[in-house]
matplotlib code that plots the C-alpha trace (Angstrom):
import matplotlib.pyplot as plt

x = [-114.2, -112.1, -110.2, -113.5, -114.7, -111.8, -111.5, -115.3, -115.0, -111.8, -113.3, -116.7, -114.8, -112.4, -115.3, -117.6, -115.1, -114.2, -117.8, -118.8, -116.0, -116.6, -120.4, -119.6, -117.5, -119.6, -122.6, -120.6, -119.7, -122.9, -124.2, -121.2, -122.5, -126.0, -125.3, -122.1, -121.1, -122.9, -120.8, -117.6, -118.3, -120.0, -119.5, -115.7, -115.9, -112.2, -111.1, -111.0, -114.5, -115.6, -113.5, -115.5, -118.7, -117.6, -116.3, -119.3, -121.4, -119.7, -121.5, -124.8, -124.0, -122.6, -126.3, -127.1, -123.9, -123.0, -125.9, -125.6, -121.9, -122.5, -125.5, -122.9, -120.2, -122.6, -123.8, -120.2, -118.8, -121.6, -121.8, -118.3, -118.5, -121.4, -120.3, -116.8, -118.3, -116.9, -120.5, -120.5, -117.0, -118.0, -121.7, -119.5, -117.2, -120.3, -120.4, -123.8, -125.4, -126.4, -122.9, -121.8, -124.0, -122.5, -119.8, -122.1, -124.5, -122.1, -120.5, -124.0, -124.9, -121.6, -122.5, -125.9, -124.3, -122.0, -124.7, -127.1, -124.4, -124.1, -128.0, -128.4, -125.9, -123.1, -125.1, -127.7, -125.2, -123.0, -125.9, -126.7, -123.2, -123.3, -126.4, -124.7, -121.7, -123.6, -125.8, -123.0, -121.3, -124.2, -125.1, -121.5, -121.2, -124.5, -122.9, -122.3, -125.7, -125.0, -123.7, -123.0, -125.8, -128.0, -131.5, -131.2, -134.4, -133.5, -134.6, -138.4, -140.6, -138.3, -136.0, -132.8, -130.4, -127.2, -125.3, -121.5, -120.5, -117.0, -116.2, -118.9, -119.9, -122.9, -123.6, -126.7, -129.2, -132.6, -135.1, -138.6, -140.7, -143.3, -146.6, -147.4, -148.6, -144.8, -146.3, -144.3, -145.5, -142.4, -139.5, -136.3, -133.2, -130.0, -126.6, -124.8, -125.0, -122.6, -122.9, -122.8, -123.6, -125.1, -124.9, -125.6, -129.1, -129.5, -129.8, -128.0, -128.1, -127.6, -126.5, -128.2, -126.8, -128.5, -131.9, -135.3, -138.4, -141.9, -144.8, -147.7, -151.1, -151.4, -155.1, -153.9, -150.3, -150.5, -152.4, -149.2, -151.5, -151.7, -147.6, -146.9, -143.3, -141.7, -139.0, -135.6, -132.2, -128.7, -128.1, -130.6, -130.3, -132.0, -132.2, -132.8, -134.0, -131.8, -134.2, -136.5, -133.3, -131.5, -134.5, -135.1, -131.2, -131.1, -130.9, -133.2, -133.3, -135.9, -136.6, -134.3, -131.6, -131.7, -129.9, -131.3, -131.4, -133.0, -135.6, -136.3, -136.6, -139.6, -141.0, -140.8, -143.0, -140.2, -141.2, -138.3, -138.0, -141.6, -144.3, -147.5, -148.9, -148.7, -146.3, -146.4, -143.7, -141.8, -142.1, -141.7, -138.3, -137.4, -138.3, -136.8, -133.5, -133.9, -135.2, -132.6, -129.8, -131.2, -131.2, -127.3, -128.8, -131.6, -129.6, -127.2, -129.9, -131.9, -128.6, -126.9, -129.6, -130.0, -126.4, -126.4, -129.6, -128.3, -125.3, -123.3, -119.8, -120.1, -119.8, -122.6, -124.8, -124.1, -124.5, -127.7, -129.3, -128.1, -129.6, -133.0, -132.9, -131.8, -134.3, -137.4, -136.2, -135.8, -138.9, -141.4, -139.0, -139.8, -143.3, -143.5, -141.8, -144.0, -147.0, -145.2, -148.0, -150.9, -151.2, -154.5, -152.0, -149.5, -146.1, -144.3, -145.0, -145.1, -141.4, -140.6, -142.1, -139.3, -136.9, -140.1, -140.7, -137.0, -136.1, -139.3, -138.1, -134.4, -135.2, -137.5, -134.9, -132.1, -134.5, -134.9, -131.4, -130.4, -132.6, -130.9]
y = [-155.9, -154.5, -157.9, -159.7, -157.7, -157.8, -162.0, -162.1, -160.0, -161.8, -164.9, -164.1, -162.6, -165.8, -168.4, -166.3, -165.7, -169.4, -170.5, -168.4, -169.1, -173.0, -172.5, -170.2, -172.7, -175.7, -173.5, -172.3, -175.8, -176.6, -174.1, -174.9, -178.8, -177.3, -174.5, -174.9, -178.6, -178.9, -176.2, -177.9, -180.8, -180.7, -177.2, -176.7, -173.7, -172.0, -172.1, -168.4, -168.1, -170.9, -168.9, -165.9, -168.0, -169.3, -166.1, -164.2, -166.9, -165.7, -162.6, -163.9, -166.9, -164.5, -163.3, -166.5, -167.5, -164.3, -164.6, -168.3, -168.2, -165.7, -167.6, -170.9, -168.6, -167.6, -171.2, -172.5, -169.6, -169.4, -173.2, -173.6, -170.9, -172.5, -176.0, -174.9, -173.0, -169.6, -168.1, -169.2, -167.7, -164.0, -164.3, -165.0, -161.9, -159.5, -159.9, -160.8, -162.1, -158.8, -157.1, -159.6, -159.1, -155.6, -157.1, -159.6, -156.9, -154.5, -157.4, -158.4, -154.9, -154.6, -157.9, -156.5, -153.9, -155.6, -158.0, -155.0, -153.6, -157.5, -157.9, -154.2, -153.9, -156.2, -159.7, -158.3, -157.1, -160.8, -162.7, -160.5, -160.8, -164.7, -164.8, -163.0, -164.7, -167.9, -166.9, -165.3, -168.7, -170.6, -167.8, -167.5, -170.9, -172.8, -175.6, -176.6, -178.0, -180.7, -183.5, -187.0, -189.4, -186.8, -185.5, -182.2, -179.9, -176.4, -175.4, -174.9, -177.1, -180.3, -182.6, -184.1, -186.9, -187.8, -190.7, -189.4, -185.8, -185.2, -181.4, -180.2, -183.5, -185.6, -189.4, -191.5, -188.2, -188.2, -185.3, -185.0, -182.2, -181.9, -179.7, -177.6, -180.5, -182.2, -185.0, -186.0, -184.7, -185.8, -188.1, -187.4, -189.7, -189.2, -191.3, -188.0, -184.3, -181.2, -178.4, -174.8, -171.8, -168.8, -166.2, -163.2, -164.7, -166.4, -169.8, -173.2, -175.3, -179.0, -180.7, -184.0, -186.9, -189.9, -188.8, -190.3, -189.0, -190.2, -187.8, -188.2, -186.8, -183.4, -184.0, -187.2, -187.5, -190.7, -192.7, -195.0, -196.2, -192.5, -192.5, -192.4, -192.4, -189.2, -188.5, -189.5, -187.3, -188.0, -184.3, -181.9, -178.6, -178.4, -174.9, -174.4, -170.9, -169.5, -166.5, -167.8, -169.4, -166.1, -164.2, -166.8, -166.9, -163.0, -161.9, -159.2, -157.0, -158.4, -157.2, -160.2, -158.8, -155.3, -153.0, -151.4, -148.0, -149.4, -150.8, -147.5, -146.2, -148.3, -147.1, -143.6, -144.6, -144.9, -148.5, -149.9, -153.4, -154.6, -153.7, -154.2, -151.5, -153.7, -152.1, -155.2, -157.3, -154.3, -153.3, -156.8, -157.0, -153.9, -155.3, -158.6, -156.6, -155.1, -157.8, -160.2, -157.9, -157.7, -161.4, -161.3, -159.4, -161.5, -164.8, -163.2, -162.5, -166.0, -167.8, -166.6, -167.9, -170.9, -172.1, -171.3, -173.5, -176.4, -176.1, -178.3, -177.4, -180.2, -178.9, -181.1, -180.0, -176.2, -177.2, -179.1, -176.1, -173.3, -175.7, -175.8, -172.1, -171.0, -173.4, -171.9, -168.5, -168.8, -170.9, -167.6, -165.3, -167.7, -167.9, -164.3, -164.1, -166.7, -164.3, -161.2, -160.8, -161.0, -157.7, -158.4, -160.6, -158.1, -159.9, -156.8, -157.2, -161.0, -160.9, -159.1, -162.0, -164.2, -161.0, -160.0, -163.9, -164.8, -161.6, -162.0, -165.7, -164.3, -161.4, -164.1, -166.5, -163.9, -162.6, -166.4, -166.9, -163.9, -164.5, -167.6]
z = [-3.4, -6.5, -6.6, -6.6, -9.1, -11.4, -10.9, -11.7, -14.9, -16.0, -15.6, -17.2, -20.1, -20.6, -20.4, -22.3, -25.3, -25.2, -25.1, -28.0, -30.2, -29.9, -30.4, -33.5, -35.0, -34.3, -36.1, -38.8, -39.6, -39.5, -41.8, -44.3, -44.4, -45.0, -47.7, -48.8, -49.4, -52.5, -53.7, -52.7, -53.8, -57.1, -58.6, -58.6, -56.8, -56.1, -52.5, -51.9, -52.8, -50.4, -47.8, -48.4, -48.2, -44.8, -43.3, -44.4, -42.0, -38.9, -38.1, -38.9, -36.5, -33.9, -33.5, -31.9, -30.4, -28.4, -25.8, -25.7, -25.1, -22.2, -20.7, -20.9, -19.2, -16.3, -15.7, -15.5, -13.4, -11.0, -11.0, -10.0, -7.4, -5.7, -5.4, -4.1, -1.8, -2.8, -2.4, 1.1, 1.8, 0.3, 2.3, 5.5, 4.6, 4.0, 0.4, -0.9, -4.2, -5.1, -5.1, -7.1, -9.7, -10.6, -13.0, -14.7, -15.6, -16.9, -18.8, -19.9, -21.1, -23.0, -24.8, -25.4, -27.1, -29.1, -30.1, -31.2, -33.6, -35.1, -35.4, -36.7, -39.3, -39.5, -39.6, -42.2, -44.2, -44.0, -44.9, -47.8, -48.8, -48.3, -50.5, -53.2, -53.6, -53.5, -56.3, -58.4, -58.1, -59.5, -62.0, -63.4, -64.2, -64.7, -66.1, -63.0, -62.5, -64.7, -62.5, -63.2, -61.9, -60.3, -61.6, -62.4, -61.3, -61.3, -64.7, -65.0, -67.4, -67.4, -65.4, -66.9, -65.9, -67.4, -66.0, -66.8, -67.5, -68.7, -69.0, -71.4, -72.6, -71.2, -71.5, -71.8, -71.1, -70.3, -70.8, -69.3, -70.2, -67.5, -67.1, -64.0, -62.1, -63.0, -65.1, -68.0, -71.4, -73.5, -72.8, -74.8, -74.6, -76.5, -76.3, -75.6, -75.6, -75.8, -73.5, -74.9, -72.8, -74.5, -71.3, -73.3, -74.2, -71.0, -72.3, -72.7, -75.6, -75.6, -79.0, -78.6, -80.6, -81.7, -79.7, -80.0, -78.2, -77.4, -76.8, -74.4, -74.4, -73.0, -71.6, -70.0, -69.6, -67.3, -69.8, -71.1, -74.0, -75.6, -75.6, -79.4, -80.7, -81.8, -84.2, -84.4, -85.1, -85.4, -84.0, -82.6, -80.7, -77.6, -75.8, -72.1, -71.1, -67.8, -67.6, -64.8, -63.1, -63.3, -61.7, -59.1, -58.0, -58.1, -54.4, -53.4, -50.5, -48.0, -44.5, -43.1, -45.0, -44.3, -41.9, -38.8, -40.9, -43.8, -41.7, -40.1, -43.6, -43.9, -40.4, -41.5, -44.7, -47.6, -49.1, -50.6, -48.7, -49.0, -51.6, -49.4, -47.0, -43.9, -41.3, -39.0, -40.5, -40.5, -37.1, -35.9, -37.3, -35.9, -32.2, -33.1, -33.7, -30.2, -28.3, -29.6, -28.6, -25.3, -24.8, -23.6, -20.4, -20.3, -20.3, -17.5, -15.3, -15.1, -15.6, -12.3, -9.7, -12.0, -11.4, -7.8, -7.3, -9.5, -7.5, -10.6, -12.1, -14.8, -18.5, -19.6, -17.2, -17.9, -21.8, -21.1, -19.0, -21.5, -24.3, -22.8, -21.8, -25.5, -27.0, -25.0, -25.9, -29.3, -29.7, -28.7, -30.9, -34.0, -33.1, -33.2, -36.5, -38.0, -36.9, -38.3, -41.2, -39.0, -37.6, -35.0, -33.3, -32.4, -33.3, -32.4, -29.0, -28.6, -29.7, -26.2, -24.3, -23.8, -22.2, -19.9, -18.9, -18.4, -16.7, -14.4, -13.8, -13.5, -10.9, -8.6, -8.7, -7.4, -4.6, -3.4, -3.6, -2.0, 1.1, 2.1]

ax = plt.figure().add_subplot(projection="3d")
ax.plot(x, y, z, "-o")
ax.set_aspect("equal")
plt.show()
């Protein structure tokens, strides 16, 4: 029996680590394309900064790929054993499904403990570090917002377009000052502009050359007949305030970026993360960290009987089945997370529903499989 346990444990370890590594690679790659690609292409960021950003994504991604990787490992392993009739051979030797679950359960519990450390501390810290690095890159180099052939809308109150940028020089510049409804109030065009950053005063000064402007009616900006030609100038400064941009890019510690210890402080009544008096978001986040960590155990319990019943060893079948389970699980988690501000719906209890439902299904299927 020890030999069977050792082989099961080693196979489970090998396949789960491989599956987790592959899933982590692709999810990190997807996050890089979504969040970091623009920095790489347009913002002239050093390679070591990009490497720090990518590495800080790994622990956050592991919160999803650890349970998913274990689920795929269980489906592959027991699907193969079922198709190769190894389970029948073991059963004829007096070893049922129940005893075979021991190494799986111990492995899943160890995976859950590791997942808990990621969810509780490492993941939030790495996600916070990612946001800080990302913000620092933009705050330390606001000139990188000025890109050739692209509308610039990061600054409040106006939109800017330049057909070409060469260093601190912009060619063929268009500036539209807009109201709160994004309707144009003033349009400025300049043949070229020179960018000067004044970081101590949190501003950028554009020196516009050969500029001309037109004014629109404040009461009715859409009335083109009310457009009035404004002044022309060979050279004029145009100031852009960075205060609002800096305030928006500054990373603040939210509940999602807090470690479990910081969330515990909130539960004990030390408000440093959320300003309101509604404890439900904090309680929901606390329960979410615990529930998602337990998903490793849940996926193992539901994966074993499903793999035996599906009776297939193909990788595509395991991936498809694991994807359906993971999507169903996290759909309920996301629903509870979306309701965390609504105390009367008890989202802190809804967050446990995926574990309860899937474990119930898993134990029922195990009972049926064991009776065969």
